[in-house]
C-alpha positions in Angstrom: -12.9 -109.4 76.4 -9.5 -109.2 74.6 -9.6 -107.8 71.0 -8.3 -110.2 68.4 -6.0 -108.1 66.0 -6.4 -110.6 63.1 -10.3 -110.3 63.1 -10.2 -106.5 63.8 -7.8 -105.9 60.9 -9.8 -108.0 58.6 -13.0 -106.1 59.6 -11.4 -102.7 58.8 -10.3 -103.7 55.5 -13.6 -105.4 54.5 -15.4 -102.1 55.6 -13.2 -100.3 53.1 -14.0 -102.7 50.3 -17.7 -102.1 51.0 -17.3 -98.5 49.7 -16.9 -100.2 46.3 -20.5 -101.1 46.3 -23.1 -98.6 44.9 -24.3 -96.2 47.5 -28.1 -97.4 47.4 -26.9 -101.1 48.0 -24.5 -100.1 50.8 -26.9 -98.3 52.6 -29.4 -101.3 52.6 -26.9 -104.2 53.2 -23.7 -102.7 54.7 -24.5 -103.7 58.4 -25.8 -107.0 57.6 -22.7 -107.8 55.4 -20.4 -106.7 58.2 -22.1 -108.9 60.7 -21.9 -111.9 58.5 -18.3 -111.2 57.8 -17.5 -110.9 61.4 -19.1 -114.1 62.1 -17.2 -115.8 59.5 -13.9 -114.4 60.8 -14.6 -115.6 64.3 -15.7 -119.1 63.3 -12.6 -119.5 61.0 -10.2 -118.2 63.6 -11.6 -120.7 66.1 -11.1 -123.5 63.9 -7.6 -122.8 62.2 -6.3 -119.6 63.8 -4.5 -117.0 61.7 -3.9 -119.3 58.9 -7.9 -119.8 58.5 -8.2 -115.9 58.4 -5.6 -115.9 55.5 -7.3 -118.8 53.5 -10.7 -117.0 54.0 -9.7 -113.8 52.1 -9.3 -115.2 48.6 -12.8 -116.4 48.6 -14.1 -113.0 50.2 -12.1 -111.0 47.5 -13.6 -113.1 44.6 -17.1 -112.6 46.0 -16.5 -109.0 46.4 -15.3 -108.5 42.9 -18.3 -110.4 41.4 -21.0 -108.9 43.4 -19.4 -105.3 43.1 -19.4 -105.6 39.4 -22.9 -107.1 39.0 -24.4 -104.5 41.3 -22.8 -101.7 39.5 -24.0 -103.0 36.1 -27.6 -103.7 37.4 -28.2 -100.6 39.6 -29.6 -97.9 37.2 -28.5 -95.3 39.8 -24.9 -96.5 40.1 -22.3 -94.8 37.8 -22.0 -97.9 35.4 -25.6 -99.1 35.8 -26.6 -100.5 32.4 -28.7 -103.5 33.0 -31.9 -102.4 34.8 -34.5 -99.7 34.5 -36.2 -97.5 36.8 -40.1 -97.6 36.6 -41.7 -94.5 35.2 -38.3 -92.9 34.6 -36.2 -92.2 31.5 -33.4 -94.6 30.9 -30.1 -92.8 31.7 -28.1 -91.6 28.7 -25.3 -94.1 29.3 -27.8 -96.8 28.7 -29.3 -95.0 25.6 -26.1 -95.2 23.9 -25.8 -99.1 24.4 -29.5 -99.4 23.2 -28.5 -97.4 20.0 -25.5 -99.4 18.8 -27.4 -101.9 16.6 -29.4 -99.1 15.0 -26.2 -97.1 14.5 -24.7 -100.0 12.6 -27.6 -100.6 10.3 -28.0 -96.8 9.7 -24.2 -96.2 8.8 -24.2 -99.3 6.7 -27.5 -98.0 4.9 -25.8 -94.7 4.2 -22.7 -96.4 2.8 -24.9 -98.7 0.6 -26.8 -95.8 -1.1 -23.7 -93.7 -1.4 -21.4 -96.4 -3.0 -21.3 -99.7 -4.7 -20.3 -101.6 -1.6 -22.8 -104.0 0.0 -22.2 -102.8 3.6 -25.9 -103.1 4.6 -26.2 -106.7 3.3 -23.0 -107.6 5.2 -24.6 -106.2 8.5 -27.9 -107.9 7.4 -26.5 -111.4 7.7 -24.0 -111.0 10.3 -24.5 -108.2 12.8 -27.0 -110.0 14.9 -24.6 -112.8 15.8 -21.9 -110.5 17.0 -24.3 -108.2 18.9 -25.9 -111.0 20.8 -22.8 -112.2 22.2 -22.2 -109.5 24.8 -25.8 -109.8 25.7 -25.4 -113.6 26.5 -22.1 -113.0 28.4 -23.9 -110.5 30.6 -26.9 -112.8 31.1 -24.6 -115.8 32.0 -22.5 -113.8 34.5 -25.3 -111.8 36.3 -28.4 -113.8 35.4 -30.2 -110.7 34.3 -31.0 -109.9 30.7 -29.8 -106.1 30.0 -32.4 -103.7 28.6 -29.7 -102.9 25.9 -30.1 -106.5 24.8 -33.8 -106.3 23.8 -32.8 -104.9 20.2 -30.2 -107.5 19.6 -32.6 -110.1 20.7 -35.2 -109.0 18.1 -32.6 -108.6 15.5 -31.3 -112.2 16.1 -34.9 -113.4 15.7 -35.6 -111.4 12.5 -32.3 -112.7 11.0 -33.0 -116.4 11.6 -36.6 -115.9 10.5 -35.3 -114.5 7.0 -33.4 -117.8 6.4 -35.1 -120.2 4.1 -36.8 -123.0 6.2 -35.5 -125.6 3.8 -32.0 -125.3 4.9 -32.8 -126.6 8.4 -35.6 -129.1 7.5 -33.3 -130.7 4.8 -31.0 -131.6 7.7 -33.6 -134.1 9.0 -33.7 -136.9 6.6 -37.0 -138.5 7.8 -38.8 -135.1 7.2 -37.1 -134.6 3.8 -40.0 -136.1 1.7 -39.3 -135.3 -2.1 -43.1 -134.9 -2.8 -44.1 -133.4 0.5 -47.1 -134.8 2.7 -50.1 -135.8 0.7 -53.4 -135.2 2.6 -57.0 -134.6 1.2 -55.8 -134.6 -2.3 -53.3 -131.9 -1.7 -49.4 -132.0 -1.3 -48.4 -129.9 1.5 -44.8 -128.9 1.5 -43.1 -129.8 4.7 -40.5 -127.0 4.4 -43.3 -124.5 5.2 -45.8 -126.9 6.9 -43.5 -127.7 9.8 -42.5 -124.1 10.9 -46.0 -122.9 10.4 -47.5 -125.7 12.7 -44.7 -124.9 15.3 -45.6 -121.0 15.1 -49.4 -121.9 15.6 -48.7 -124.3 18.6 -46.4 -121.7 20.4 -48.7 -118.8 19.4 -51.8 -120.3 20.7 -50.0 -121.4 23.9 -49.0 -117.8 24.7 -52.3 -116.4 23.9 -53.8 -118.9 26.2 -51.3 -118.3 28.9 -51.9 -114.4 28.7 -55.6 -114.9 28.5 -55.6 -117.0 31.6 -53.5 -114.4 33.5 -56.0 -111.6 32.3 -53.1 -109.9 30.5 -55.0 -109.3 27.1 -57.1 -106.3 27.2 -60.2 -105.7 25.0 -58.1 -103.4 22.8 -55.5 -106.2 22.4 -58.2 -108.7 21.5 -59.4 -106.2 18.8 -55.9 -105.8 17.3 -55.4 -109.7 17.5 -58.7 -110.2 15.5 -57.6 -107.7 12.9 -54.3 -109.4 12.4 -56.2 -112.6 11.9 -58.6 -111.1 9.5 -55.8 -109.5 7.4 -54.0 -112.9 7.1 -57.3 -114.6 6.1 -58.2 -112.0 3.5 -54.7 -112.1 2.1 -55.2 -115.9 1.5 -58.7 -115.4 0.1 -57.7 -112.6 -2.1 -54.9 -114.8 -3.7 -57.4 -117.6 -4.1 -59.9 -115.3 -5.8 -57.3 -113.8 -8.0 -56.1 -117.2 -9.3 -59.6 -117.9 -10.7 -59.6 -114.7 -12.8 -58.3 -113.9 -16.2 -56.9 -116.2 -19.0 -54.6 -118.0 -16.9 -57.2 -119.1 -14.3 -56.3 -122.4 -12.7 -58.4 -125.5 -12.8 -59.9 -127.2 -9.8 -57.3 -129.4 -8.6 -54.5 -127.0 -9.6 -56.3 -124.2 -7.8 -56.6 -126.4 -4.4 -52.7 -127.0 -4.7 -52.0 -123.4 -5.3 -54.0 -122.2 -2.5 -52.4 -124.7 -0.1 -49.0 -123.6 -1.2 -49.8 -119.7 -0.9 -51.5 -120.3 2.4 -48.5 -121.8 3.9 -46.4 -119.2 2.4 -48.3 -116.2 3.7 -48.7 -118.0 7.1 -45.0 -118.5 7.4 -44.6 -114.9 6.4 -46.9 -113.4 9.0 -47.1 -115.7 12.0 -43.5 -115.4 13.1 -44.0 -111.7 13.6 -47.2 -112.3 15.7 -45.2 -114.8 17.8 -42.6 -112.4 18.5 -45.2 -109.9 19.7 -46.3 -112.4 22.3 -42.7 -113.3 23.2 -42.1 -109.7 23.9 -45.1 -109.8 26.4 -42.9 -112.3 28.4 -40.5 -109.2 28.9 -43.2 -106.7 29.7 -43.4 -107.5 33.5 -39.8 -106.4 34.0 -39.3 -103.8 31.2 -43.1 -102.8 30.6 -43.2 -100.6 27.3 -39.4 -101.0 26.7 -40.3 -104.5 25.4 -41.3 -102.7 22.2 -37.3 -102.5 21.4 -37.6 -106.2 20.6 -39.9 -105.5 17.8 -37.7 -102.4 16.7 -35.0 -105.0 16.4 -36.9 -107.2 14.3 -37.8 -104.4 11.9 -34.2 -103.0 11.9 -32.8 -105.3 9.1 -35.9 -104.8 6.8 -34.9 -104.4 3.2 -36.7 -101.3 2.0 -35.2 -101.4 -1.4 -32.6 -103.8 -3.1 -29.8 -102.6 -5.2 -30.6 -99.7 -7.6 -29.8 -100.7 -11.1 -30.9 -100.7 -14.8 -34.2 -102.5 -14.1 -35.3 -99.9 -11.6 -34.2 -96.7 -12.9 -37.6 -95.6 -13.8 -38.0 -94.7 -10.1 -35.8 -91.5 -9.2 -32.8 -92.3 -7.2 -33.6 -89.3 -4.8 -36.9 -90.8 -3.9 -35.5 -94.1 -3.2 -32.8 -92.7 -1.0 -35.2 -90.5 0.9 -37.8 -93.3 1.6 -34.9 -95.7 2.7 -33.0 -93.1 4.9 -36.3 -92.0 6.6 -37.2 -95.5 7.5 -33.7 -96.4 8.7 -33.5 -93.1 10.7 -36.8 -93.4 12.6 -36.6 -97.1 13.4 -32.9 -97.0 14.2 -32.6 -93.8 16.2 -35.7 -91.8 16.7 -38.0 -94.6 17.9 -35.4 -96.1 20.4 -34.4 -92.7 22.0 -37.8 -91.6 22.2 -39.0 -94.8 23.7 -36.3 -95.2 26.6 -36.4 -91.5 27.5 -40.0 -91.4 27.8 -41.1 -91.6 31.5 -44.9 -92.3 31.3 -47.3 -94.7 29.5 -48.7 -92.0 27.2 -45.4 -90.7 26.2 -44.2 -94.3 25.5 -47.3 -95.1 23.5 -46.5 -92.1 21.3 -42.9 -93.1 21.0 -43.9 -96.7 20.0 -46.6 -95.6 17.5 -45.5 -92.3 15.9 -42.1 -93.2 14.5 -42.9 -96.6 13.3 -46.1 -95.2 11.7 -43.7 -92.8 9.7 -41.4 -95.8 8.9 -44.3 -97.8 7.5 -45.9 -95.0 5.6 -42.3 -94.4 3.9 -42.1 -98.0 3.1 -45.7 -98.3 1.6 -45.1 -95.1 -0.4 -42.0 -96.5 -2.0 -43.7 -99.9 -2.7 -46.4 -98.0 -4.4 -44.2 -96.1 -6.6 -42.1 -99.1 -7.4 -45.1 -101.1 -8.3 -46.7 -98.3 -10.5 -43.4 -97.9 -12.2 -43.0 -101.4 -13.0 -46.7 -101.6 -14.3 -46.0 -98.6 -16.6 -42.9 -99.9 -17.9 -44.1 -103.2 -18.7 -47.7 -102.3 -19.8 -49.3 -104.4 -17.2 -53.1 -103.5 -16.4 -53.3 -103.3 -12.5 -56.3 -104.4 -10.6 -57.2 -103.5 -7.1 -56.0 -106.9 -5.7 -52.7 -106.6 -7.7 -52.2 -103.1 -6.2 -52.9 -104.2 -2.7 -50.7 -107.4 -2.7 -47.4 -105.6 -2.2 -48.7 -103.5 0.7 -50.7 -106.2 2.5 -47.7 -107.4 4.7 -47.1 -103.8 5.9 -50.9 -103.7 6.9 -50.2 -106.9 9.0 -47.2 -105.6 10.6 -48.9 -102.3 11.4 -51.8 -104.3 13.1 -49.1 -106.5 14.9 -47.5 -103.2 16.1 -50.8 -101.8 17.4 -51.3 -105.2 19.3 -47.8 -104.8 20.9 -48.7 -101.3 22.1 -51.8 -102.4 23.8 -50.0 -105.6 25.3 -46.9 -103.8 26.7 -48.5 -100.4 27.5 -52.0 -100.9 28.6 -54.0 -97.7 29.4 -53.6 -97.0 33.3 -56.5 -97.8 35.5 -55.5 -95.3 38.1 -57.8 -92.2 37.6 -55.0 -89.7 37.7 -53.1 -91.6 35.0 -56.1 -92.2 32.9 -56.8 -88.5 32.8 -53.4 -88.1 30.9 -53.3 -91.5 29.2 -54.0 -91.7 25.4 -57.0 -93.8 24.4 -55.6 -97.2 23.6 -57.4 -97.4 20.4 -55.9 -94.5 19.0 -52.2 -94.7 20.1 -51.1 -96.4 16.9 -52.6 -93.9 14.6 -51.3 -90.6 16.1 
């Protein structure tokens, strides 16, 4: 059979182009791709001759450029692989550096905040999420794969939007903008908080039901979920009880209205975080324990302490600085590095639990100092409930993080892995 020089020359050049692909991809698909390309060349040559071969090459080159770029970004073994992770293996350092970018931004801005009178941290607080999510969205659009380094920006964006006052969005819908709220059962419910709370409840219950049907909620996870619910309920009960005490105790009608308002407030303060925990579970089949990065992104912009000024000078500045930098350091740098470099479930349990526990303890310690200093300065007599109110939200977050550890990093059922795995119930307290 006579050799067609147009087809042979095209095949040789195409074979050279295949060396642009990652080695693992080439070893798997090289022969199949050569066979398909040869068939395309023969069919095109039969229909249009040499002109058909020339017209075929622009489409081939575009396809090669797109697929080579995608495979190099998605293959963790490739030189530029940045999107995918290898199961039970540490993330390569090139991926670690991308994961750390959001944390570095907030850590550097926090250092600048406490060493100067410039509001670099608050500038990042309101704007960083929108800029950091853009490359993540671009990669997702072009590759149809969500990059592992996009998990923290995703959680950061969620946290940023959550911190906006809901009245800004609700007021845009005139039918919902009732000046007096929604009046039911003798109580006026503020729609600004009622609507987002109901949305969170519906979505949260839907995700819990879905995971329960898939048998993806372990007994330990159910335990943490119950703890979260009890903490929220007790917070509301404590507020109701506190409002009936002292010389400023509320009457029956005012008490009902106050409890309704505070219930919506505390539910709006807690439910979005629990919802994010279950949203992170949707990423767990692909990223497993690395889904915890979403929650680190949510915690990243947390304001540990506002601006240091005359009203809070009773608290030593070095204590404020120490607590703020410890929190920022472990959440922004230590926890992400430890998590993505860990290669087993027990190590990732430690990586998710220990740094965040240190961060929460530092924040609680600072809150205690601030509240005690304020009480001494103002002469206010603290009760036990008064003392726990500023700390209660941290307890709910800690329970939510315990829930996330048991959801994303369940203890292995394999006997060999079970021997080395940490007990799930103690993972968050190590």
